[in-house]
Structures are given as C-alpha cells and as structure tokens.
Backbone bond lengths (Angstrom), bond angles and torsions (degrees), N, CA, C in turn:
res aa  C-N    CA-C-N  psi(-1)  N-CA   C-N-CA  omega(-1)  CA-C   N-CA-C  phi
1 M - - - 1.444 - - 1.513 107.81 -
2 S 1.298 116.65 126.28 1.456 119.62 176.38 1.520 108.48 -111.86
3 L 1.307 115.06 145.00 1.451 121.61 -177.81 1.511 107.85 -129.82
4 N 1.314 117.05 126.92 1.457 121.28 178.60 1.518 108.04 -86.99
5 I 1.322 116.25 104.09 1.460 120.14 -177.22 1.521 112.45 -82.53
6 D 1.330 116.55 -8.29 1.470 119.75 179.39 1.518 111.61 -67.79
7 N 1.307 118.51 -24.51 1.458 121.78 -176.97 1.519 113.09 -95.74
8 L 1.338 118.51 1.50 1.456 121.54 -179.21 1.523 111.16 -82.70
9 N 1.351 114.99 141.29 1.462 118.45 174.19 1.527 108.30 -82.56
10 P 1.322 118.92 170.17 1.480 120.79 -175.59 1.531 114.07 -57.86
11 Q 1.332 118.51 -36.60 1.470 120.45 -179.94 1.530 110.75 -68.84
12 E 1.325 117.01 -42.13 1.451 120.57 179.00 1.526 110.92 -66.04
13 L 1.325 116.80 -38.89 1.455 120.98 178.91 1.523 110.90 -65.51
14 A 1.330 117.06 -41.01 1.466 120.91 178.41 1.531 110.41 -64.50
15 A 1.337 117.01 -40.77 1.465 120.47 179.33 1.527 110.34 -65.68
16 L 1.325 117.07 -38.20 1.465 120.93 178.26 1.521 110.98 -65.27
17 I 1.308 117.59 -43.31 1.461 121.52 179.02 1.525 110.24 -62.72
18 K 1.324 116.59 -40.51 1.462 120.78 179.74 1.538 110.47 -63.74
19 R 1.329 116.66 -44.51 1.465 120.74 178.53 1.523 111.14 -64.38
20 A 1.332 117.01 -40.19 1.462 120.81 -179.59 1.528 110.43 -64.93
21 N 1.333 117.35 -41.19 1.471 120.37 178.98 1.529 111.53 -66.13
22 S 1.331 117.62 -38.93 1.470 118.88 179.29 1.534 109.84 -68.93
23 R 1.319 117.44 -35.63 1.470 120.42 176.95 1.523 110.50 -66.35
24 R 1.332 117.29 -38.93 1.464 121.24 178.46 1.524 110.65 -62.61
25 K 1.339 117.70 -38.32 1.465 120.90 178.34 1.522 110.80 -63.49
26 V 1.323 116.23 -43.84 1.468 120.44 179.64 1.518 110.16 -61.29
27 L 1.327 116.41 -46.44 1.463 120.16 -178.53 1.525 112.44 -67.64
28 S 1.310 117.91 -32.80 1.463 119.83 -179.19 1.525 111.84 -71.31
29 K 1.331 118.05 -23.23 1.461 121.42 179.59 1.531 112.30 -80.51
30 R 1.311 116.53 -15.08 1.461 120.28 179.58 1.523 111.10 -70.52
31 K 1.334 114.05 147.47 1.451 119.03 172.22 1.524 107.30 -81.45
32 P 1.315 118.04 156.08 1.463 119.52 175.89 1.527 111.20 -60.12
33 A 1.314 116.13 152.04 1.466 121.53 -177.33 1.522 111.51 -59.80
34 S 1.316 117.53 -35.29 1.464 120.19 -179.29 1.533 111.09 -64.26
35 Q 1.326 116.79 -36.83 1.465 119.62 177.60 1.528 110.96 -69.09
36 A 1.323 116.52 -39.73 1.468 119.82 179.02 1.519 110.46 -65.17
37 K 1.335 117.49 -41.57 1.465 121.09 178.41 1.521 110.85 -62.94
38 A 1.333 116.77 -41.46 1.460 120.60 179.59 1.526 110.78 -64.58
39 A 1.326 117.74 -39.35 1.458 121.03 179.44 1.526 110.81 -66.27
40 V 1.325 116.72 -40.39 1.473 120.71 178.41 1.524 109.78 -65.44
41 A 1.318 117.23 -44.68 1.464 120.98 179.93 1.525 110.62 -61.69
42 K 1.319 116.66 -39.73 1.467 120.89 179.64 1.531 110.60 -65.69
43 A 1.334 116.70 -42.86 1.465 120.25 179.93 1.530 110.76 -66.29
44 L 1.327 117.31 -39.77 1.458 120.56 178.78 1.525 111.05 -65.07
45 K 1.321 116.11 -42.89 1.464 120.20 -179.75 1.527 110.24 -63.79
46 A 1.321 116.86 -39.76 1.461 120.72 -179.29 1.530 111.26 -66.37
47 S 1.331 117.12 -31.32 1.461 119.96 -178.43 1.526 112.53 -90.39
48 G 1.333 117.71 -8.80 1.455 120.80 177.28 1.524 113.90 88.78
49 W 1.290 118.41 11.58 1.460 122.76 179.56 1.526 110.29 -104.32
50 T 1.326 115.01 157.99 1.460 119.56 170.34 1.523 107.43 -110.46
51 F 1.314 115.28 160.24 1.457 120.67 -179.56 1.533 110.20 -61.63
52 E 1.333 117.01 -41.72 1.462 121.60 -178.24 1.531 111.61 -65.25
53 E 1.343 117.28 -34.55 1.459 120.07 179.05 1.523 111.54 -66.46
54 L 1.311 115.66 -35.68 1.462 119.41 -177.98 1.527 112.94 -84.48
55 F 1.323 117.02 -41.98 1.462 120.10 -170.50 1.518 114.00 -117.60
56 G 1.295 119.12 -2.97 1.453 120.67 -177.73 1.515 110.34 82.40
57 K 1.317 116.08 -177.71 1.458 120.17 -176.65 1.515 113.04 -78.76
58 T 1.344 117.81 -17.73 1.449 120.09 -178.23 1.514 111.88 -73.74
59 G 1.302 117.23 -29.08 1.448 119.73 178.83 1.516 113.09 89.04
60 G 1.316 118.42 0.69 1.454 121.07 179.32 1.514 110.53 -75.59
61 A 1.320 116.89 146.72 1.447 121.22 -179.48 1.525 111.25 -75.77
62 V 1.323 117.15 -20.89 1.452 121.48 -179.05 1.521 108.37 -103.00
63 A 1.309 116.44 133.29 1.459 120.65 178.49 1.521 109.27 -65.14
64 P 1.323 117.89 141.16 1.456 119.06 -179.31 1.523 111.03 -65.63
65 A 1.315 115.46 143.67 1.457 120.82 -179.39 1.519 109.62 -68.97
66 L 1.303 115.91 143.48 1.456 120.58 177.42 1.520 108.39 -72.63
67 P 1.323 117.87 143.33 1.461 118.86 179.30 1.518 110.28 -65.94
68 K 1.325 115.40 142.87 1.450 120.54 179.95 1.523 109.32 -72.41
69 A 1.301 114.95 143.70 1.458 119.76 178.04 1.523 108.47 -70.71
70 K 1.308 116.11 128.95 1.456 120.28 179.67 1.518 108.64 -91.28
71 K 1.296 114.48 143.56 1.454 119.70 176.76 1.518 108.20 -86.24
72 G 1.277 115.73 149.86 1.456 119.94 175.95 1.505 112.10 85.71
73 R 1.306 116.14 -131.38 1.457 122.80 -171.64 1.522 112.25 -70.89
74 K 1.317 115.30 136.86 1.455 120.51 176.40 1.520 109.27 -83.09
75 S 1.290 116.47 161.25 1.455 121.59 179.22 1.517 110.48 -66.52
76 L 1.306 116.56 141.41 1.454 121.55 178.05 1.522 111.07 -94.04
77 K 1.317 116.74 0.54 1.455 121.27 -177.60 1.524 109.83 -63.23
78 G 1.305 116.06 127.36 1.451 120.91 177.87 1.509 113.95 86.92
79 R 1.329 117.38 -8.06 1.456 120.23 179.38 1.516 109.69 -97.03
80 V 1.293 115.59 143.78 1.455 120.81 175.61 1.523 106.37 -107.27
81 L 1.316 114.84 115.82 1.453 119.40 -178.15 1.518 109.88 -96.36
82 G 1.307 116.21 143.25 1.449 120.96 177.75 1.522 111.18 -73.67
83 K 1.303 115.99 154.82 1.444 120.70 179.23 1.523 108.68 -76.53
84 V 1.321 116.28 138.93 1.452 122.08 -178.76 1.520 108.12 -99.23
85 A 1.308 116.42 139.28 1.462 121.24 -179.69 1.522 110.31 -66.77
86 A 1.311 115.48 146.04 1.462 121.09 179.19 1.519 109.99 -68.29
87 K 1.322 115.25 142.95 1.451 120.98 -178.40 1.532 110.97 -114.70
88 Y 1.345 116.54 -27.82 1.456 121.94 -178.56 1.526 109.44 -126.14
89 R 1.357 115.95 146.36 1.461 120.39 -179.85 1.520 109.01 -135.01
90 N 1.343 115.07 143.18 1.454 121.58 177.25 1.529 108.42 -79.92
91 P 1.327 118.60 118.36 1.464 119.02 -179.62 1.525 112.64 -67.29
92 A 1.311 118.83 -27.46 1.454 121.54 179.40 1.524 111.59 -74.39
93 N 1.326 117.33 -30.05 1.464 122.27 179.84 1.530 107.29 -141.14
94 P 1.318 119.45 94.78 1.468 122.51 -174.62 1.529 114.65 -61.81
95 S 1.320 118.08 -15.08 1.466 118.76 178.57 1.530 111.57 -77.24
96 E 1.321 118.26 -13.72 1.463 122.02 178.33 1.517 109.19 -91.73
97 E 1.331 114.74 115.37 1.460 121.35 -178.71 1.516 109.38 -130.78
98 W 1.334 115.26 160.82 1.461 120.95 178.09 1.513 108.49 -141.10
99 S 1.329 116.29 137.44 1.463 120.89 -177.05 1.521 112.49 -81.87
100 G 1.301 117.99 -13.21 1.460 120.61 -177.15 1.514 111.68 95.12
101 R 1.323 117.50 -0.40 1.464 122.51 178.12 1.514 109.53 -106.52
102 G 1.297 114.83 146.69 1.461 119.23 177.96 1.523 111.18 78.44
103 R 1.293 114.84 -163.77 1.449 121.48 -177.65 1.525 110.76 -73.64
104 Q 1.324 115.27 145.42 1.464 119.33 179.01 1.520 109.55 -66.74
105 P 1.337 117.11 141.35 1.457 119.11 175.53 1.533 110.29 -67.37
106 R 1.307 115.65 159.84 1.469 120.45 -176.36 1.522 112.74 -59.44
107 W 1.312 116.22 -40.32 1.459 118.38 -177.96 1.523 111.40 -63.15
108 L 1.328 117.17 -37.95 1.460 120.83 -179.74 1.529 111.08 -74.71
109 A 1.311 117.00 -39.68 1.460 120.45 177.82 1.524 110.63 -62.79
110 A 1.334 116.71 -39.19 1.465 120.45 179.19 1.525 110.64 -66.35
111 E 1.317 117.53 -41.26 1.463 121.02 -179.30 1.529 111.42 -68.30
112 T 1.331 117.31 -41.53 1.468 119.51 179.20 1.524 110.64 -69.74
113 A 1.324 117.77 -29.06 1.467 120.99 176.75 1.529 110.58 -68.04
114 K 1.319 116.26 -28.58 1.468 120.65 177.56 1.526 111.65 -74.75
115 G 1.322 117.26 -12.56 1.458 120.77 177.60 1.510 114.19 112.04
116 R 1.306 118.03 0.67 1.464 120.28 178.59 1.522 109.87 -76.46
117 A 1.302 116.21 149.34 1.461 121.82 -178.62 1.527 109.83 -83.76
118 L 1.311 115.21 148.14 1.459 121.71 179.78 1.531 110.74 -63.10
119 E 1.319 116.98 -32.56 1.457 121.65 -177.83 1.526 112.55 -65.24
120 E 1.339 116.79 -21.08 1.468 120.36 179.49 1.540 111.69 -66.06
121 F 1.308 117.03 -22.31 1.459 121.54 -174.52 1.533 112.93 -101.03
122 L 1.330 116.74 4.40 1.469 120.77 179.00 1.523 110.30 -63.13
123 I 1.327 115.64 140.79 1.460 121.06 175.35 1.512 107.22 -83.96
124 K 1.325 115.98 127.94 1.476 120.02 -176.59 1.492 111.29 -93.69
C-alpha cells in the first residue's frame, strides 16, 4: 500500500503519524516469529499432537471449506470415459463422423441449415 503524504493537510498528517506510532508499539511488543513457532511446537509435542493432525498440511488455522455440491453434471476430472461409436457420417468426407453427443460439428450444422434432415447422415 502506498500513500502520497504530499497531499495531506497538517491534521491528516498528524493523525497518520499517531496511528503509525501506535502500530509500531504493538509490533514491538510481539515476540519474533521463530519464538512463537517454537512455543507452539513445544505445546503440541507436550499434548501429543502434530501440527498436521490439527491443521492439515496447509498450515492454516481454519479448516478448508468443503466444496459445494454442484447440481447437474458431475466433474469428469479423473474419469476415463469410453469412446462412443459414431452415429452420423459426412457423405462428402467419410472420415468426418459424429457420435451424436455434444455440439454438432460444423459440417453437419451447415447441412442441416440448408434444410437437409439429420436422419440423412445416419450410419447404417
């Protein structure tokens, strides 16, 4: 955070200095982080707990929130889906096929836009 003190009037500058001095007092009363960590480790060891057992591997004091249940489709992450057989074929280019799932390929959308029926492209 940067603060442009050139634009402060004397009252605002005095209030800022007062706040900064009170913050410095608070920080000076703190023990160094290494001492606090050592005290926590000592207390955990005395009680028979480990840090990971209490707070997890992240080290946060708050337990992570559980993911919200999503409505509808489940995530496909980590799943291996089988290949689906083609249901439609482009007569102009037989290597272009579509299983009927997902969005229509461009070639099929263009043909149906011309007025051709989807059933004309079924693989027999």
